[in-house]
C-alpha positions in Angstrom: 105.5 59.7 70.9 104.1 59.0 74.3 105.6 60.5 77.4 105.3 57.3 79.4 106.3 54.2 77.5 105.3 52.0 80.4 103.5 52.0 83.7 106.6 51.9 85.8 106.9 55.7 86.3 103.2 55.8 87.3 103.9 53.2 90.0 106.7 55.4 91.5 104.7 58.6 91.3 101.5 57.1 92.9 103.6 55.5 95.7 105.2 58.8 96.5 101.8 60.5 96.5 100.5 57.9 99.0 103.6 58.2 101.2 103.1 62.0 101.2 99.4 61.7 102.1 100.1 59.2 104.9 102.8 61.5 106.4 100.6 64.6 106.1 97.6 62.8 107.8 99.9 61.5 110.5 101.3 64.9 111.2 97.8 66.2 111.9 97.0 63.2 114.2 100.3 63.1 116.0 99.7 65.9 118.5 96.5 64.3 119.8 98.2 60.9 120.1 101.1 62.4 121.9 98.8 64.1 124.3 97.3 60.8 125.3 100.6 59.5 126.6 101.7 62.6 128.5 100.9 63.6 132.1 97.9 65.9 132.6 98.2 69.4 134.2 95.4 71.5 135.6 95.0 75.2 134.6 92.7 77.9 135.8 92.0 81.1 134.0 90.1 83.0 131.4 90.6 82.8 127.6 92.5 85.8 126.3 92.8 84.7 122.7 91.1 82.1 120.6 91.6 81.1 116.9 90.2 78.5 114.5 92.7 77.7 111.7 90.9 78.8 108.6 91.9 76.1 106.1 89.8 73.4 107.9 87.9 75.6 110.4 84.2 74.5 110.6 84.8 71.4 108.4 84.1 68.9 111.2 86.9 66.7 110.0 88.5 65.0 113.0 91.9 66.4 114.0 91.8 69.0 111.1 89.1 71.1 112.7 90.4 72.4 116.0 90.3 75.4 118.3 93.5 77.0 119.5 93.4 79.3 122.5 95.5 81.0 125.2 94.6 81.8 128.8 95.4 84.6 131.2 97.2 86.6 128.5 100.1 84.1 128.3 101.2 84.0 124.7 103.8 81.3 125.6 101.2 78.6 126.2 98.8 77.4 123.4 95.9 75.1 124.2 94.5 72.9 121.4 90.9 71.7 121.7 90.0 68.8 119.4 86.2 68.6 119.4 83.5 67.8 117.0 80.9 70.3 115.9 78.3 68.6 118.1 80.6 68.9 121.1 81.2 72.6 120.4 77.4 73.2 120.0 76.7 71.5 123.3 79.6 73.5 124.8 78.1 76.7 123.4 75.3 76.5 125.9 77.8 77.3 128.7 80.8 78.7 126.9 81.5 80.0 123.4 84.9 81.2 122.2 83.1 83.7 119.9 81.0 85.5 122.6 81.9 89.0 123.7 82.2 87.9 127.3 84.4 84.8 126.6 87.3 86.5 128.5 85.2 87.0 131.6 84.2 83.4 132.3 86.7 81.5 134.5 87.6 78.0 133.2 89.2 74.9 134.7 91.3 73.2 132.0 92.9 69.8 132.2 95.5 69.4 129.5 98.6 67.5 128.7 101.9 69.1 127.5 103.2 67.9 124.2 106.0 70.4 123.9 107.2 73.6 125.6 104.4 75.8 124.5 101.6 73.4 123.4 98.9 71.6 125.5 96.2 69.3 124.3 92.9 69.9 126.2 91.4 66.8 127.9 88.6 68.5 129.7 87.2 71.9 130.3 84.7 73.2 132.9 83.2 76.5 134.1 80.6 77.3 136.7 77.8 76.7 134.1 78.9 73.4 132.5 81.7 71.1 131.5 83.0 68.9 128.7 84.5 65.8 130.5 87.4 63.5 129.8 85.3 60.6 128.7 83.5 62.6 126.0 86.4 64.6 124.8 89.2 62.1 124.9 87.8 58.6 125.0 84.8 59.1 122.6 86.5 61.5 120.3 90.3 61.6 120.3 90.9 57.9 120.9 88.2 56.7 118.6 89.2 59.0 115.7 92.9 58.5 116.5 92.4 54.7 115.9 90.5 55.4 112.6 93.2 57.8 111.5 96.1 55.5 112.3 94.3 52.7 110.4 94.0 55.0 107.3 97.7 56.0 107.6 98.7 52.4 107.9 96.6 51.4 104.8 98.1 54.3 102.8 101.6 53.3 103.9 101.1 49.7 103.0 99.6 50.6 99.6 102.5 53.0 98.9 105.1 50.4 99.9 103.4 47.8 97.7 103.5 50.2 94.7 107.1 51.0 95.4 108.0 47.3 95.5 106.2 46.8 92.2 108.1 49.7 90.8 111.4 48.2 91.8 110.5 44.7 90.6 108.8 45.6 87.3 110.9 45.5 84.2 110.7 48.4 81.8 109.4 47.5 78.3 
């Protein structure tokens, strides 16, 4: 005796999976998109703590691979830097989060607040170099945000189509 006597349950399960994937992907993209619509603030200081989330750290997948850091010992403000591996390699010429003297280099950080404790970095500079707004935001966050939203929309449309098929299809 077969477990599934028709394809109807598979339509529901696959549509739920696609809805879940669309929501999960959107949850990773949402902070960067929200940062594009908020007012920018300017910060000065030195990095006191930096972390790369381990699940996607070093994967170079947009919006999954990010660097989270704090400045001036303030554990109430987290800065999220969305940047590609190439951007971080170029940035390593003048600043590296992993270097021993990372906490001694003064930085100017332009970031937008997305909630009480979180800021999305739009540009960073030190006396030795900078990563500017056009490179970080326009060429990376906006470009990959558009691609990510397109993928989320495609997943949601496919999931909705499968769900409608599940509702309409008669069980044999």
